[in-house]
N, C-alpha and C positions, 0 to 999 in steps of 0.2 A: 666438472673440472675445477681444480683448485682456484680460489679467487686470485692467486698470484698471477694467473694467466688471463685475467679478464681484459676486456678490450681497452681499458684505460692505460695499459702499458703502451709505451711509445716504441714503434718500430723505426729504427734508424740505420741507414746504410752507410758503412764506412769501407771504402775500397772493395765494393761488391759483397761485403759481409753484412747480413741483416742482424743487427743487434737488438736486444730488448732492453729498454730503459724504463725506469719507474715513472709513474705519473709526475708531471710537473718538472721533470728533469730539464735543465736549461741548455744542455749542450747543443741540441738542434737550433735553438734560437740564437745562441752566440755564434755558431759557425755560419749561420745564414746571414747574420748582420756583419760579422767580422771575419772576412774570408781567410785570414791567416791564423785564426785562433786555434791553438793546440795542433799545429801542422808542421812544426819544425823538426821534431825528432826523427821522422822517417829519413830525412836527409843525412842524419848521423848514422842511422841503422844500416843504410845501404853501403856505408864506408867501413863497417866493421867486418872482422874475419869470421868465417864459419866456426861455430862452436863458442864464440864469445858469449859471456853471460850478461843479461839485461835484468835489472831488478827495479820493479815499479812499486814504490811505497805510496800507498794511497791510490790503489789501482781503480777504485770506484767500481764501475760496471764492466771494465775491461776495454774501454774505448781506445785508450792509448796503445794497448797491446795490439788491438785490431789494426790500428794505423801503422804500427811498426812491422807487423808480420809480412805484409806484402813486399816491404823493402828489405827485410832480413829474415826470410823464412828459416834459414839455417842457424839462427841464433838460439840460445837457450834462455827462456823467459821464466822469471818468477814474479808473480803478481800478488801483492800483499794488501789486504783490505780488512779493517777491524769491524766495520759495521755489519750487523746481521743482515740488514735489508739489502745493502749494496752487494754483499758477498754472494747472496743468492743469485743475483743477476750476473755477477762475475763468473760464477761456476757455469751457468747456462751459456753465457756468451763464449767462454773458453771452449766449450764443447762445439759450439757453432763454428768457431774459428778453425778448430781441428778438422771439421768436416770439409772445409774449403781447402785447408792445407794439412793433409794427413801426416806429413813428416815433421810438423812443427812440435817443439817441446815447450809446453806451458804448464807450470806448477802453480796452483793457487794456494795461498796460505791466509788463514784468518788470524790476524795478530795486530796488536797495537805496538808500534815501534817507538822507542824513545828511552830516555834515561831517567833515573830517579825513582824512588818508591812512591807509594800512594795508590789511590783508587781513582778511576777516571770514568766519565761517561761521554757519550757522543751526542752532539747537537746537530741534527740533520735539517737541511733547508735547501730547497731548489736544486737537489741533485748533488750536494756536497755535504761533508760532515766535518765539524771541528771538535777538538778535544777540550774537555773542561775537567779540572781536578775537583773532586768532591770530598767532603769530610767523612770520617768513619761513621758518624751518625746518619748522614745522608745515604751512605752505602748500605747500612742496615735496613733502611726504610725502602730501598729499591728492591724490585723483584730479582730473583736469582737469574743470573745471566745478563742483567742490565748494566753491570759494571765491568770494568776491565783493568788489568794491570799491564805495565809495559815490559816489553822484551827489548834488550838493546840490539842495535844493528849488528854489533860485533858477535853477540851470542847467536843471533838468528843465522847469519851467514856461516858461522862455524858449524851449524847443524846441517848445512846443505851437503849434497854429494861433494866429495873432495875434488871431483873433476870440474866443479863449477869455477869458472874464471870470470870474476866481476870486471866488466869492461865499461858498462854504462849504468849509472845509478840515477834514477829519476825519483824525486820525492815531491809530492803535492798533498800537503796535509792541512791546508787552511790555517796557517799560523804557527805550526809546530815543527817546521822543517829544520830550523836551527838545532832543535833538540834531537831530531832524528840524526842529523849529521854528527853532532857531538857524541852520540851514543855509538858511532861507528868509526871514530877517528883512528882506532888501532888498525882496522881493516883498510881504511882509506890510505893510511900511511904505507901499508904493505903493497897495495895494488894500484894506487893512483888512477882510479877509474875516471872517465868523463863524468862530471856531475851536472845534473840539470835540476835545479830546485827553485821553489817558489819563495820569494821574500815578501812576507806580508806581516809587518810589525803592527800589532794592534794596541799596544800600550808601551809605556816607557821601558818596562822590564824586557819585553820581547825585542824592542828596538836595540837595547844593549846586548841582548843575546845574539842578534844577527851581527852586530859589530864584532863580537868575539869569534863568531863563525868565520867571518871574512879573514880575520887575522890568523886563526888556526889554519885555515886552508893555505894561506900564503906561506906560513911557516913549514907546511908539508910539501911545498914545491909547486903549488898552483900559481902560475905566473900570468895568466890572462883570464879575465872575466868578461863574458859577453852578455849584454843586457837586452832583454825583450820586455815590451810593455804588456799590460794585462789584456790587450787586444790581439796579441800575437805578433806584433810588428817588431822587427829588430831595430834597436835604438843606437847602441854604440858599444865600444869595448873599453876596458880600463886595465891597467897593469898592476895597480897597487890597491890594497884594502882601503886606503884613504879615499880613492876615487869612488868606490862602491858606497862608502859611508856618506860621502857628499851627495851622491845621487839618491840614496835612501832618505837622507835628511830632506831633500827637496820634495819628494812626494809624500813623505810621512807628515811633514809639518805644514802642508798646504791648508789654508783655511777652507778653500773649496777644491776638492780633489779633482784633478784631471787624470792622474794615474792612480789606480787603487792598489796595485801591487806590481811587482816585477818578477820575471823569471830570469834566472841567472844560469848560464852555462860556464862552468869552471874547468880549465884544462891546464895540465902541466905542459911544459915547453914542447915536448915531443908530439903532443896532440894538437897544438895550436894550428898547424897547417891544415889538418883534417877539418877542424871546426870552421876555419876561415873559408875553405872550399865549400863546405855545406851551406854556410850563410850566403855565399855568393850565388849558389844555385837556387837557394830558397828565395832570395830577393828577386831573382830573374824569372821565377815561376809564376805563371798566371793561374790563380785558383778560381 
């Protein structure tokens, strides 16, 4: 049997679906210790309409899709993952999900999403992958297939089936989420999807990039931003980009970190009641 299936792979059950995770993947540890970790989005999925499109950027091994499907089996899912390693697990887990939910639509895409030219590599650790730009010389020294170029979110969605209606965009790319959103502002302006993205500024440049993202979304009509901490707990909501910037400044500038990153749900005014209802149910649910 191929070494990919050796016993060191982790078997992890999400909503009755047995997923395969690579060795040392931290999701089981995090969800055992922090009961609300990565468990909010199903409360959104159950409130969407049949046929609505869900796009998961940084889908990893498909664990988020697995959590969503039981709440929204009639949604249309696209799962995007650039890592060769995690994409193997994503494809396998997508087939496992389809066996449990034969009617579900899941499309897997191997792609690095973002803006700007250049060549990039992925740094994998503990079940996640972050993007690093590399020089032309470094790219030449790497083996074929070890480097990636970016596809904008606008271009990728425009390549989908014309019937795809983007309703929920989730992005979790370990520090590159502002770039993902920037590369899709045209589509976001047209469709105003619910946005759930990680805010993980790792240096002054990315800190400024997130500030720009908050202002761009506000200018496109996003009127309320709901903040979750890195443990999965709902914290608060703000109406203005300045409030998000203040909160980001708080955790980014801490000498000793108590919050390592935040997740943000952004909504236009028409979707605010939906998100508020989802948060209320989420907070009242015992995990």
